[in-house]
Backbone as numpy.savetxt, mean C-alpha at the origin, in Angstrom:
# Nx Ny Nz CAx CAy CAz Cx Cy Cz
7.41 -11.08 5.22 6.56 -9.90 5.22 7.46 -8.66 5.22
7.09 -7.68 4.38 7.88 -6.45 4.28 6.95 -5.28 3.97
7.40 -4.06 4.27 6.55 -2.90 3.97 6.43 -2.68 2.47
5.36 -2.04 2.07 5.08 -1.77 0.66 6.19 -0.96 0.01
6.92 -0.15 0.78 7.98 0.69 0.21 9.15 -0.13 -0.33
9.26 -1.41 0.07 10.38 -2.26 -0.37 10.04 -3.12 -1.59
8.82 -3.00 -2.09 8.37 -3.81 -3.22 8.88 -3.21 -4.52
9.26 -4.07 -5.46 9.69 -3.60 -6.78 8.48 -3.20 -7.61
8.57 -2.10 -8.36 7.46 -1.69 -9.23 7.10 -2.79 -10.23
5.80 -2.96 -10.45 5.32 -3.96 -11.39 4.94 -5.29 -10.77
5.39 -5.55 -9.56 5.06 -6.81 -8.89 3.72 -6.70 -8.18
2.87 -7.70 -8.37 1.60 -7.73 -7.63 1.84 -8.44 -6.31
1.36 -7.86 -5.24 1.52 -8.43 -3.90 0.18 -8.48 -3.20
0.09 -9.34 -2.20 -1.11 -9.45 -1.39 -0.85 -8.77 -0.05
-1.79 -7.92 0.38 -1.66 -7.21 1.65 -1.88 -8.21 2.79
-0.90 -8.29 3.68 -0.97 -9.23 4.80 -1.38 -8.55 6.11
-0.99 -7.28 6.28 -1.29 -6.58 7.54 -1.23 -5.08 7.29
-2.08 -4.36 8.01 -2.05 -2.90 7.96 -1.86 -2.41 9.39
-0.78 -1.68 9.61 -0.48 -1.18 10.95 -0.96 0.24 11.15
-0.59 0.81 12.27 -0.95 2.19 12.57 -2.15 2.27 13.49
-2.54 3.51 13.76 -3.68 3.76 14.63 -4.98 3.41 13.91
-6.05 3.30 14.67 -7.34 2.91 14.11 -7.79 3.84 12.98
-7.63 5.15 13.16 -8.06 6.08 12.12 -7.22 5.95 10.85
-5.94 5.64 11.01 -5.07 5.43 9.85 -5.49 4.17 9.10
-5.75 3.10 9.84 -6.18 1.85 9.20 -7.51 2.04 8.48
-8.42 2.77 9.09 -9.72 3.02 8.46 -9.56 3.85 7.18
-8.68 4.86 7.23 -8.42 5.68 6.05 -7.89 4.83 4.90
-6.91 3.97 5.19 -6.34 3.11 4.15 -7.38 2.12 3.63
-8.21 1.61 4.53 -9.26 0.68 4.12 -10.24 1.37 3.17
-10.57 2.62 3.43 -11.47 3.37 2.55 -10.86 3.62 1.17
-9.53 3.65 1.10 -8.86 3.79 -0.20 -8.79 2.47 -0.96
-9.10 1.36 -0.27 -9.08 0.05 -0.92 -8.00 -0.89 -0.42
-7.21 -0.44 0.55 -6.15 -1.30 1.10 -6.74 -2.18 2.19
-7.08 -3.41 1.84 -7.65 -4.35 2.80 -6.79 -5.60 2.84
-6.73 -6.25 4.00 -5.96 -7.49 4.16 -6.51 -8.53 3.19
-5.61 -9.15 2.44 -6.00 -10.14 1.45 -6.18 -9.55 0.06
-6.18 -8.23 -0.05 -6.34 -7.57 -1.34 -5.02 -7.48 -2.08
-5.10 -7.37 -3.40 -3.91 -7.26 -4.24 -3.53 -5.79 -4.40
-2.23 -5.54 -4.42 -1.71 -4.19 -4.62 -0.46 -4.28 -5.50
-0.35 -3.37 -6.47 0.79 -3.33 -7.38 1.38 -1.93 -7.35
2.69 -1.84 -7.12 3.37 -0.54 -7.14 3.60 -0.16 -8.60
3.12 1.02 -8.99 3.30 1.51 -10.36 4.61 2.28 -10.44
4.85 3.20 -9.51 6.10 3.94 -9.50 6.45 4.37 -8.08
7.76 4.59 -7.89 8.30 4.98 -6.60 9.12 6.25 -6.83
8.64 7.36 -6.26 9.33 8.64 -6.44 9.75 9.14 -5.07
10.99 8.91 -4.72 11.52 9.35 -3.43 10.82 8.71 -2.24
10.37 7.46 -2.41 9.68 6.77 -1.32 8.18 6.93 -1.37
7.70 7.96 -2.06 6.26 8.13 -2.25 5.83 7.23 -3.40
4.71 6.55 -3.24 4.32 5.53 -4.20 3.03 5.86 -4.93
2.97 5.40 -6.16 1.71 5.34 -6.90 1.42 3.86 -7.05
0.26 3.43 -6.59 -0.08 2.01 -6.59 -1.42 1.77 -7.26
-1.57 0.56 -7.80 -2.86 0.10 -8.29 -3.47 -0.75 -7.19
-4.66 -0.37 -6.75 -5.37 -1.14 -5.76 -6.85 -1.11 -6.14
-7.47 -2.27 -6.21 -8.88 -2.37 -6.62 -9.14 -1.62 -7.92
-8.26 -1.81 -8.90 -8.39 -1.22 -10.24 -8.43 0.31 -10.23
-7.84 0.92 -9.22 -7.70 2.38 -9.15 -6.25 2.71 -8.85
-5.81 3.86 -9.32 -4.45 4.32 -8.99 -4.55 5.28 -7.82
-3.71 5.03 -6.83 -3.71 5.84 -5.61 -2.28 6.25 -5.31
-2.09 7.51 -4.96 -0.78 7.99 -4.54 -0.76 8.03 -3.00
0.26 7.42 -2.41 0.38 7.45 -0.95 1.82 7.82 -0.58
1.93 8.48 0.56 3.24 8.90 1.05 4.02 7.75 1.66
5.28 7.99 1.88 6.18 6.98 2.43 5.72 6.49 3.80
5.24 7.42 4.65 4.79 7.04 5.99 3.62 6.05 5.93
2.66 6.35 5.07 1.50 5.45 4.92 1.93 4.12 4.32
2.79 4.17 3.32 3.23 2.93 2.64 3.99 2.01 3.60
4.69 2.57 4.57 5.42 1.76 5.54 4.48 1.02 6.49
3.24 1.45 6.60 2.28 0.79 7.47 1.59 -0.41 6.79
1.74 -0.50 5.46 1.12 -1.58 4.70 2.15 -2.69 4.49
1.87 -3.86 5.07 2.80 -4.98 4.99 2.30 -5.99 3.95
3.22 -6.42 3.07 2.86 -7.39 2.04 3.75 -8.62 2.18
């Protein structure tokens, strides 16, 4: 298990755990980041990521991406 920030672009991964406080987890869940869901990193710009999740592109910061474990 590793944080989303360590994933190579183009690889599809399955979300295993989402850390952080309850409001952070709820925010990520509303964006489509749920345990068992697929996530693909599209690009990594200085640690900030653009990812495909639930057939949508979402930009998330490095802090948020470190809370998503794949």
